[in-house]
C-alpha positions in Angstrom: 6.1 -3.8 11.2 4.4 -2.0 8.3 1.2 -3.5 7.7 -2.2 -4.3 9.4 -1.2 -7.6 9.8 2.0 -6.6 11.8 0.0 -4.2 14.0 -2.5 -7.0 15.0 0.5 -9.7 15.5 2.3 -7.1 17.7 -1.0 -6.7 19.6 -1.4 -10.5 20.3 2.4 -10.6 21.2 2.0 -7.9 23.5 -1.0 -8.9 24.8 -2.5 -5.3 24.4 -6.3 -4.5 23.2 -6.5 -1.7 20.9 -9.6 0.3 20.1 -9.6 1.3 16.3 -12.4 3.4 15.1 -13.4 5.1 11.7 -13.3 8.9 11.7 -14.5 10.6 8.5 -11.4 12.7 6.8 -13.2 15.9 7.3 -13.6 15.9 11.2 -10.1 14.1 11.5 -7.2 16.5 12.0 -5.0 13.9 12.0 -6.1 12.4 8.4 -3.4 13.9 6.3 -0.5 12.9 8.6 -1.7 9.5 9.0 -1.6 9.3 5.2 2.1 10.4 5.1 1.4 14.2 4.5 2.9 16.3 6.9 3.6 19.4 4.4 0.6 21.3 6.8 2.6 20.7 10.0 6.0 21.4 8.5 4.6 24.6 7.0 3.8 25.6 10.4 7.2 24.5 12.1 6.9 21.4 13.3 9.5 18.7 12.1 8.7 15.2 11.0 10.0 12.7 13.2 8.0 9.7 12.3 10.9 7.6 11.2 12.0 7.9 14.7 9.0 7.1 16.2 8.8 4.1 14.0 12.3 3.2 15.0 11.9 3.6 18.8 8.6 1.6 18.4 10.2 -1.4 16.7 13.2 -1.4 19.4 10.4 -1.1 21.9 8.5 -4.4 20.6 12.2 -6.0 20.3 12.8 -5.3 24.1 9.7 -6.6 25.2 10.0 -9.9 23.1 13.6 -10.4 24.5 12.3 -9.7 28.2 8.9 -11.7 28.1 9.7 -14.0 25.3 7.2 -15.0 22.6 3.5 -15.8 23.9 1.1 -18.5 22.9 1.8 -20.1 19.6 3.2 -16.9 18.2 6.9 -17.0 16.7 8.0 -13.6 15.8 11.1 -15.1 13.7 8.9 -17.5 11.6 6.5 -14.3 10.7 9.5 -12.3 9.4 
């Protein structure tokens, strides 16, 4: 998982409907971190655990596929 396509594939696989909307950078407090820039947060004492969160999310999706199987015509193995 690492692209928009993968996000939407996971959305279909898990039968989850997400709402995605644009917020201008100036108004979006999460803009820099969402672009991988965690320098301000780290300077405030926060720890960047995004790699751990990403690994946990992958494990969650894998567990869901193992438990529920693939749905519709989607085959995760053929998509990787």
